[in-house]
C-alpha positions as CSV (number, residue, x, y, z in Angstrom):
1,M,-50.4,1.2,61.2
2,S,-50.0,-0.2,57.8
3,F,-48.6,-3.7,57.2
4,I,-46.0,-2.7,54.6
5,D,-42.7,-4.4,55.0
6,K,-39.7,-2.3,55.9
7,E,-38.1,-2.4,52.4
8,N,-41.3,-1.0,50.9
9,R,-41.4,1.8,53.5
10,R,-37.9,2.9,52.4
11,E,-39.1,3.0,48.9
12,I,-42.2,4.9,49.9
13,L,-40.1,7.5,51.6
14,Y,-37.8,7.8,48.6
15,N,-40.8,8.3,46.4
16,A,-42.2,10.9,48.8
17,V,-39.0,12.9,48.6
18,L,-39.0,12.8,44.8
19,Y,-42.7,13.7,44.7
20,A,-42.2,16.7,47.1
21,I,-39.2,18.0,45.2
22,G,-40.9,17.5,41.8
23,A,-44.1,19.2,43.1
24,V,-42.3,22.2,44.5
25,L,-40.3,22.7,41.2
26,G,-43.5,22.0,39.1
27,D,-45.5,24.6,41.1
28,L,-42.6,27.1,40.9
29,A,-42.3,26.6,37.2
30,S,-45.9,27.8,36.7
31,R,-44.8,31.2,38.3
32,N,-41.1,31.4,37.4
33,Y,-39.9,28.7,35.0
34,E,-36.4,30.3,34.8
35,L,-35.9,29.9,38.6
36,A,-37.3,26.3,38.5
37,E,-34.9,25.5,35.7
38,S,-32.0,27.0,37.7
39,L,-32.9,25.1,40.9
40,H,-33.2,21.9,38.9
41,K,-29.7,22.2,37.5
42,E,-28.3,23.1,40.9
43,F,-29.9,20.0,42.2
44,G,-27.9,18.1,39.5
45,R,-24.7,19.9,40.4
46,Y,-25.0,18.8,44.0
47,I,-25.9,15.3,43.1
48,K,-22.8,15.1,40.9
49,E,-20.7,16.6,43.7
50,Y,-21.9,14.0,46.2
51,L,-21.5,11.1,43.8
52,E,-17.9,12.2,43.2
53,K,-17.2,12.3,46.9
54,K,-18.3,8.7,47.0
55,G,-16.0,7.8,44.1
56,L,-18.7,7.6,41.4
57,K,-17.8,9.5,38.2
58,Y,-18.7,9.6,34.5
59,R,-16.6,10.6,31.6
60,L,-17.2,14.2,30.4
61,S,-17.5,14.9,26.6
62,N,-18.1,17.9,24.4
63,D,-20.5,15.7,22.4
64,P,-24.0,16.1,24.0
65,Q,-25.2,12.6,23.0
66,E,-22.0,10.9,24.2
67,L,-22.1,12.9,27.5
68,V,-25.7,11.7,28.1
69,G,-24.6,8.1,27.3
70,N,-21.8,8.4,29.8
71,I,-24.1,9.7,32.6
72,L,-26.6,7.0,31.8
73,K,-24.0,4.3,32.1
74,L,-23.1,5.5,35.6
75,F,-26.7,5.6,36.7
76,I,-27.7,2.3,35.2
77,D,-24.6,0.2,35.6
78,D,-23.0,1.5,38.8
79,L,-26.1,3.0,40.7
80,R,-28.7,0.5,39.5
81,F,-31.1,3.4,39.0
82,A,-33.1,1.4,36.5
83,K,-32.9,-1.1,33.7
84,L,-33.2,0.5,30.3
85,E,-35.1,-2.1,28.4
86,K,-35.3,-0.3,25.1
87,I,-34.3,3.0,23.6
88,E,-35.2,4.1,20.1
89,D,-35.5,7.3,18.0
90,T,-38.9,8.7,17.2
91,R,-39.9,11.0,14.5
92,D,-41.0,13.9,16.5
93,R,-40.6,13.1,20.3
94,G,-36.9,12.5,20.7
95,K,-35.9,9.1,22.1
96,H,-38.4,6.7,23.4
97,G,-37.1,4.8,26.4
98,V,-38.6,1.9,28.2
99,W,-37.4,1.8,31.9
100,K,-38.0,-1.1,34.1
101,E,-37.4,-1.1,37.9
102,L,-36.9,2.6,37.8
103,L,-36.2,4.0,41.2
104,G,-38.9,6.5,41.9
105,R,-41.4,5.3,39.3
106,E,-44.4,5.7,41.5
107,A,-43.5,9.4,42.3
108,Y,-43.0,10.1,38.6
109,E,-46.3,8.5,37.8
110,E,-48.0,10.8,40.3
111,L,-46.1,13.9,39.1
112,A,-47.1,13.2,35.5
113,K,-50.7,13.6,36.4
114,K,-50.1,17.1,37.4
115,Y,-47.0,18.6,35.6
116,P,-45.7,18.8,32.1
117,D,-42.3,17.7,33.2
118,P,-42.7,14.9,35.7
119,F,-38.9,14.4,36.1
120,L,-38.0,17.7,37.8
121,S,-36.9,15.7,40.8
122,C,-35.2,13.0,38.8
123,P,-31.5,12.8,39.8
124,L,-30.6,11.4,36.3
125,N,-32.3,14.2,34.4
126,A,-30.9,16.9,36.8
127,V,-27.3,15.7,36.3
128,I,-27.8,15.5,32.5
129,R,-29.3,19.0,32.3
130,Y,-26.5,20.4,34.6
131,E,-23.9,19.0,32.3
132,L,-25.6,19.7,29.0
133,D,-26.2,23.3,30.0
134,K,-22.3,23.9,30.0
135,L,-22.4,22.8,26.3
136,G,-25.4,25.0,25.4
137,Y,-27.8,22.1,25.2
138,T,-30.7,20.7,27.3
139,L,-33.0,17.8,27.7
140,I,-36.7,18.3,26.8
141,V,-39.3,15.9,28.2
142,H,-42.0,15.2,25.7
143,G,-44.0,12.9,28.1
144,C,-44.2,9.7,29.9
145,R,-46.5,6.7,30.5
146,T,-46.4,4.1,33.2
147,D,-47.5,0.5,33.5
148,P,-47.4,-0.3,37.2
149,S,-48.4,-4.0,36.6
150,R,-45.2,-4.5,34.7
151,D,-43.1,-2.0,36.7
152,I,-42.4,0.0,33.5
153,L,-42.2,3.7,32.7
154,E,-41.9,4.9,29.1
155,S,-40.5,8.3,28.4
156,W,-40.0,10.5,25.4
157,E,-37.0,12.9,25.8
158,E,-34.8,14.8,23.4
159,V,-31.5,16.5,23.6
160,V,-31.7,19.9,21.9
161,K,-29.6,23.0,21.4
162,G,-30.4,25.7,23.9
163,T,-30.7,25.8,27.7
164,R,-34.5,26.3,28.3
165,F,-36.4,23.1,29.1
166,L,-39.5,24.3,30.8
167,A,-42.3,26.1,29.0
168,P,-42.9,29.8,29.6
169,K,-45.7,30.6,32.2
170,E,-48.4,31.0,29.5
171,R,-48.0,27.3,28.4
172,F,-48.8,26.0,31.9
């Protein structure tokens, strides 16, 4: 048996769940990206539903950027999902975010080695995509990079008009 303290075991279990969900959806996307997208958004719907039952809500908006900001605020301030160290616009890859202490970072790091969108199990992205879909928008992931020694994940993501966020089968 490993000598990992109990707190780390809880984190390992959470990462394992995220990895499993992300791998299932990533594998499914290679065969049926529309179904994978649909399941990801349903995942977001149920996360929102559960959070609301616990009294955790964000303010809705008809402005896609404002809506994303409101959801981010809930996840960062109230749920302590991560610390957003920096966010900046890029020329061609949407927003560049630097996340510190991101819950699930190790799972996303492993998923990024295998799948174009390593955040299919990310509760934040699932809720964002669920809400943006109602406005005719979505979130596209342009990539990520991790630095485990500094507990950092960098991501490049963009809110765009349309509801498709996974590539058609021929791009996988």
